[in-house]
C-alpha positions in Angstrom: 0.0 -0.1 0.0 1.4 3.5 -0.9 2.0 5.7 2.3 1.6 9.4 1.7 3.5 11.8 3.6 1.8 15.3 3.4 3.5 18.5 4.3 2.6 21.9 5.5 4.4 25.2 5.5 5.2 27.3 8.6 6.7 30.9 9.2 7.7 31.0 12.7 9.7 32.2 15.5 10.6 29.2 17.9 13.3 29.2 20.6 14.7 26.5 22.8 14.3 26.5 26.5 15.7 29.6 28.0 15.4 31.5 24.7 14.0 35.0 24.2 13.4 36.1 20.6 11.5 38.4 18.3 11.2 38.1 14.4 9.5 39.6 11.5 8.0 37.2 8.9 6.0 38.1 5.8 4.2 35.9 3.0 3.6 32.3 2.1 4.3 29.1 0.1 6.2 25.7 -0.2 8.7 23.3 -2.0 11.8 21.3 -1.1 14.8 23.1 -2.5 16.2 25.9 -0.4 17.8 29.1 -1.8 18.4 32.4 -0.1 18.9 36.0 -1.5 21.7 38.3 -0.5 21.1 40.2 2.7 19.4 43.5 1.9 18.5 46.5 3.9 14.9 47.7 4.3 15.7 51.5 3.3 13.4 54.2 3.9 9.6 53.2 4.2 6.3 54.7 5.0 5.0 54.4 8.5 2.0 52.0 7.8 0.7 48.7 8.7 2.2 45.5 6.9 0.0 44.6 3.9 -0.3 40.9 4.6 -3.4 38.6 3.8 -3.9 36.1 6.6 -6.8 34.5 4.9 -4.9 31.1 4.8 -3.0 31.3 7.9 -3.5 29.8 11.4 -1.6 31.4 14.4 -0.3 29.2 17.3 0.8 30.8 20.4 3.2 29.5 23.2 0.6 29.6 25.9 -2.4 27.7 27.0 -4.9 30.3 28.3 -8.0 28.1 27.7 -6.4 25.3 29.8 -7.1 22.5 27.2 -3.6 21.0 27.4 -2.5 22.3 24.0 -1.1 25.7 22.8 -3.7 28.2 22.0 -4.7 28.6 18.3 -6.2 31.1 16.2 -7.9 30.5 12.8 -7.7 33.1 9.9 -11.0 34.6 10.9 -9.3 35.9 14.0 -6.4 37.5 12.0 -7.7 38.8 8.8 -8.5 42.6 8.2 -6.5 43.6 11.2 -8.6 41.6 13.6 -5.3 40.4 15.6 -4.8 44.0 16.5 -7.7 44.1 19.0 -7.3 40.6 20.4 -5.7 40.9 23.8 -4.4 37.2 23.9 -2.6 37.7 20.6 -1.1 41.1 21.0 1.6 40.1 23.3 3.1 37.7 20.8 2.1 39.3 17.3 1.9 43.0 16.8 2.8 45.6 14.3 5.9 47.5 13.8 4.7 50.5 11.8 8.2 52.2 11.7 9.2 49.6 8.9 5.8 48.1 8.0 6.4 44.8 9.6 4.9 42.4 12.0 6.8 41.3 15.2 6.6 37.7 16.5 7.6 37.3 20.1 8.0 34.2 22.0 9.7 33.6 25.4 11.7 30.9 27.2 10.7 27.9 29.3 7.6 27.0 27.4 7.1 24.1 25.1 4.8 23.6 22.3 3.1 20.2 21.9 5.3 17.7 20.0 8.3 20.0 20.2 11.0 21.1 22.7 10.8 24.7 21.3 8.4 27.3 22.4 7.0 29.0 19.5 4.7 31.8 18.0 3.9 30.3 14.6 2.0 30.9 11.4 0.9 27.8 9.7 -0.4 27.9 6.1 -3.8 26.3 5.4 -5.3 25.0 2.0 -8.5 25.1 3.7 -8.9 28.1 6.3 -11.3 26.0 8.5 -9.7 22.6 8.2 -5.9 22.0 9.1 -6.1 18.3 8.2 -6.2 19.1 4.5 -2.7 19.4 3.4 -0.3 19.5 0.3 1.3 16.5 -1.0 5.0 16.4 -2.3 3.8 15.7 -5.8 2.0 19.1 -5.7 4.9 21.0 -4.5 4.8 24.9 -4.2 6.9 27.8 -3.0 7.4 29.7 0.2 8.8 33.1 0.2 9.6 35.5 3.2 11.2 38.7 4.1 12.5 38.1 7.7 14.5 39.7 10.3 15.8 38.4 13.7 15.5 41.6 16.1 16.9 40.2 19.3 17.6 36.9 20.9 19.0 35.9 24.3 22.8 35.1 24.7 23.7 31.5 25.4 26.0 31.1 28.4 25.6 27.2 28.5 27.3 26.5 25.1 30.0 27.6 22.7 27.4 29.7 20.8 27.0 33.3 21.5 23.2 33.3 21.0 20.6 30.6 21.5 19.4 29.4 18.3 15.8 29.8 16.8 13.8 28.2 13.9 12.4 30.9 11.5 10.9 28.6 8.8 9.8 25.0 8.4 8.2 22.4 6.2 6.6 19.7 8.4 5.6 16.4 7.4 2.1 15.3 8.2 0.6 11.7 8.0 -2.6 11.3 6.0 -5.9 10.9 7.6 -6.5 7.5 6.1 -3.1 6.2 7.6 -3.9 7.7 11.0 -7.1 5.6 11.1 -5.4 2.4 9.7 -2.6 2.6 12.4 -4.6 4.0 15.1 -2.1 6.9 15.5 -3.0 9.5 18.1 -1.2 12.3 16.1 -0.7 13.2 12.5 2.7 14.4 13.0 5.4 13.1 10.6 9.0 14.1 10.5 9.8 18.0 9.8 11.1 17.8 6.3 13.0 21.1 6.4 13.8 23.3 9.3 15.6 26.6 8.7 17.6 27.7 11.7 19.2 31.1 12.6 22.5 30.2 14.6 24.7 33.1 15.7 23.6 35.0 12.7 24.1 32.1 10.1 21.1 30.4 8.4 21.1 26.6 8.6 18.9 24.2 6.7 18.2 20.9 8.4 16.7 18.6 5.8 15.4 15.2 6.5 16.8 12.3 4.6 16.4 8.4 5.0 19.2 6.5 7.0 18.4 3.7 4.5 17.2 4.8 1.1 15.5 1.5 0.7 13.2 2.2 3.5 9.5 2.0 2.4 6.0 1.2 3.5 4.8 1.8 7.0 8.6 2.5 8.2 8.3 5.9 6.5 5.6 7.0 8.9 8.1 6.8 11.8 9.8 9.7 13.2 12.7 7.8 14.8 16.2 8.8 14.3 16.8 5.1 13.2 14.9 5.9 10.2 15.4 9.7 9.5 18.7 11.7 9.8 19.3 15.4 9.2 21.4 16.7 6.4 22.7 20.1 7.7 23.9 23.0 5.1 25.2 26.5 6.1 23.4 28.9 3.8 25.2 32.0 4.8 25.3 34.8 7.3 22.5 37.3 7.7 23.1 38.6 11.2 20.3 41.0 12.6 19.7 42.4 9.2 16.5 41.8 6.9 17.0 38.9 4.4 14.8 37.4 1.7 14.3 33.7 1.8 12.7 31.0 -0.6 11.9 27.4 -0.2 
């Protein structure tokens, strides 16, 4: 039987424990080849709100204010047409920076998101704005583009790095609904296919690859390190300057 690993697209700011970060995403899309434009400055801009259509984006916050055991989520209806600006739960984590027409995403340390050791404030793209279980296939492909900037991040005194690392973009694997039902999985999370890290000013791509290329069938649904490994590539230095990124 063919196993289908779907994927979803994220623009996010996520920090490991004891991290403290801010960021600035813009835009949407998908695919599996990574390229990065040279660092560029924003230049002079009018003081106005960012022009971003959130019609197909879901927001996840690093808090559980409704005490349901999961991070709080807001569907596009809570974001579009500037609705996020008047939501008191959203405002501490996602807000406008009108001086450069950007949106700031903030998360803080010692908070973990479900299925991850990273706390995060995250935008997740949706095909169907009201149903996050409908996702892209690898055969469909696509493209994600963003103009991003890491504004601030805490220093790391516990390692040989100057700053804590943070994830700024990600394509995540999703197990199909039919395979969830067949195998009785409680979660549809597959392996994260591509994670883009900011590490001491450098962008790093972590791409999932099979440990054994002959692996097939049900084994592809596992997230174990015995099945999948990370290929790591340094994509270049961006520091704390704005940069354009495409996956």
